[in-house]
C-alpha positions as CSV (number, residue, x, y, z in Angstrom):
1,X,-32.0,-65.6,-22.1
2,X,-33.4,-64.9,-18.9
3,X,-31.6,-62.3,-16.6
4,X,-29.7,-63.9,-13.6
5,X,-31.4,-64.2,-10.3
6,X,-29.9,-64.3,-7.0
7,X,-32.7,-65.0,-4.1
8,X,-34.8,-63.0,-6.4
9,X,-32.8,-60.2,-7.5
10,X,-32.3,-59.1,-10.7
11,X,-28.5,-58.4,-10.8
12,X,-28.4,-56.8,-14.4
13,X,-30.8,-54.2,-13.0
14,X,-28.4,-53.4,-9.9
15,X,-25.5,-53.0,-11.8
16,X,-27.2,-50.2,-14.1
17,X,-28.0,-47.9,-11.0
18,X,-24.4,-48.0,-9.9
19,X,-23.3,-46.2,-12.8
20,X,-25.1,-43.3,-12.6
21,X,-24.4,-42.7,-8.9
22,X,-20.6,-43.0,-9.8
23,X,-21.1,-40.5,-12.7
24,X,-22.8,-37.8,-10.3
25,X,-20.1,-38.4,-7.8
26,X,-17.2,-37.6,-10.3
27,X,-18.8,-34.4,-11.4
28,X,-19.6,-33.1,-7.9
29,X,-15.7,-34.0,-6.9
30,X,-14.6,-32.3,-10.4
31,X,-17.0,-29.3,-9.8
32,X,-15.7,-28.7,-5.9
33,X,-11.9,-29.0,-7.2
34,X,-12.8,-26.4,-10.0
35,X,-14.1,-24.2,-7.4
36,X,-11.3,-24.3,-5.2
37,X,-9.0,-23.6,-8.0
38,X,-10.8,-20.9,-8.9
39,X,-10.5,-19.4,-5.4
40,X,-7.1,-19.9,-5.2
41,X,-6.3,-18.1,-8.5
42,X,-8.5,-15.2,-7.6
43,X,-7.1,-14.7,-4.0
44,X,-3.4,-14.8,-5.9
45,X,-4.4,-12.4,-8.4
46,X,-6.0,-10.0,-5.7
47,X,-2.7,-10.4,-3.3
48,X,-0.5,-9.8,-6.3
49,X,-2.4,-6.5,-7.2
50,X,-1.8,-5.5,-3.6
51,X,1.8,-6.2,-3.5
52,X,2.2,-4.0,-6.7
53,X,0.0,-1.3,-4.9
54,X,2.1,-1.8,-1.8
55,X,5.6,-0.9,-3.5
56,X,3.5,2.2,-5.3
57,X,2.6,3.2,-1.9
58,X,6.2,3.0,-0.4
59,X,7.7,4.9,-3.5
60,X,4.9,7.5,-2.4
61,X,6.2,7.7,1.0
62,X,9.7,8.1,-0.1
63,X,8.3,11.3,-2.2
64,X,7.1,12.6,1.1
65,X,10.2,12.0,3.0
66,X,12.2,13.5,0.3
67,X,9.9,16.6,0.0
68,X,10.3,17.0,4.0
69,X,14.0,16.6,4.0
70,X,14.3,19.1,1.4
71,X,12.0,21.7,3.0
72,X,14.4,21.9,5.8
73,X,17.3,21.7,4.1
74,X,16.3,24.7,2.2
75,X,17.1,27.1,4.9
76,X,19.3,29.6,3.1
77,X,21.9,29.3,5.8
78,X,22.9,25.7,4.9
79,X,21.8,25.6,1.2
80,X,23.4,28.6,-0.8
81,X,21.8,27.9,-4.3
82,X,18.2,26.7,-3.2
83,X,16.9,29.2,-0.5
84,X,13.7,31.1,-0.7
85,X,14.9,33.8,-2.2
86,X,18.1,32.3,-3.4
87,X,21.4,33.6,-1.6
88,X,24.6,34.2,-3.1
89,X,27.7,31.8,-2.1
90,X,29.0,33.3,1.1
91,X,26.5,36.2,1.9
92,X,23.8,33.6,3.7
93,X,23.2,34.4,7.3
94,X,24.9,32.1,9.8
95,X,22.2,32.6,12.2
96,X,19.6,31.3,10.1
97,X,18.1,28.2,11.4
98,X,16.3,25.5,9.7
99,X,13.1,25.1,10.2
100,X,10.3,22.4,9.6
101,X,7.4,23.0,6.8
102,X,3.8,23.4,8.0
103,X,3.2,20.3,9.6
104,X,0.8,18.1,8.5
105,X,0.8,18.8,4.8
106,X,-0.6,16.7,2.6
107,X,-0.1,16.5,-1.3
108,X,-0.7,14.2,-4.3
109,X,2.4,13.4,-6.3
110,X,2.5,15.3,-9.7
111,X,0.8,14.1,-13.2
112,X,4.5,13.6,-14.3
113,X,4.7,10.6,-11.7
114,X,1.6,8.6,-13.4
115,X,2.2,5.4,-11.3
116,X,1.7,7.2,-7.9
117,X,-1.1,9.2,-8.9
118,X,-3.5,7.6,-7.1
119,X,-1.8,8.2,-3.7
120,X,-2.2,11.0,-1.0
121,X,0.9,11.7,0.8
122,X,0.9,13.4,4.3
123,X,4.2,14.6,5.8
124,X,4.8,15.5,9.7
125,X,8.0,17.3,10.7
126,X,9.0,18.1,14.3
127,X,11.7,19.9,15.5
128,X,13.3,19.3,18.7
129,X,15.7,21.7,19.7
130,X,18.9,21.0,22.4
131,X,18.4,22.8,25.4
132,X,22.4,22.8,25.8
133,X,23.3,24.7,22.4
134,X,23.3,21.2,20.7
135,X,22.2,20.6,17.3
136,X,18.2,20.8,16.4
137,X,17.1,17.0,15.6
138,X,14.2,16.8,12.8
139,X,11.8,14.0,12.6
140,X,10.0,13.9,9.5
141,X,7.1,11.3,8.8
142,X,5.7,10.5,5.7
143,X,2.6,8.3,5.2
144,X,1.6,7.4,1.5
145,X,-2.4,5.9,1.0
146,X,-4.3,5.2,-1.8
147,X,-7.7,6.2,0.0
148,X,-7.3,9.1,2.6
149,X,-9.8,10.3,4.9
150,X,-12.3,12.8,4.7
151,X,-9.6,15.4,5.1
152,X,-7.6,14.5,2.3
153,X,-4.7,13.1,4.5
154,X,-3.5,9.9,5.4
155,X,-3.4,7.4,7.4
156,X,-7.6,6.6,7.0
157,X,-8.6,5.2,10.4
158,X,-11.9,6.1,9.8
159,X,-13.4,4.3,6.9
160,X,-10.7,2.3,4.7
161,X,-12.3,0.5,1.8
162,X,-11.1,-3.0,0.7
163,X,-8.0,-2.8,-1.2
164,X,-6.8,0.3,1.2
165,X,-2.9,0.3,1.0
166,X,-0.7,2.2,3.4
167,X,2.7,2.9,4.1
168,X,4.8,5.0,6.9
169,X,8.4,6.2,6.5
170,X,10.5,7.9,9.5
171,X,13.5,9.7,9.2
172,X,15.5,11.3,12.1
173,X,18.5,13.8,11.2
């Protein structure tokens, strides 16, 4: 049987070339879709990891706030059993005033807090005395980050790498 011809064109031969073009087009579209899905999945995983690091940084910053408040509250006149040195009840000096710790102070959470071990916490305290014999107002700022600067302090504004996470908390009392 002779192939069908229309105006000198072999129809069977033109149909054979169409299948390979369709197959290549489908493969290219599927490869692009796969690459897109892989990219979305990777970005989701990175975002999730940074979210966990952000929660850890927040807890490390809370540790710094608690440490700073304790340092101010540990004055013997106000905290009878935790002063340095410890003061017996009713024998504290009422004229002793609260003081800020050395500021800024940087530390890493202890090994017992293993989930916070990769963070550095920098605590800054500022005492503002009222000139009219009013109370002293303390402002404590705690900054926690996972990549401290060259002075081993946070925040790192000079050269933070990818994955840098920082949280800042402020307390005024």
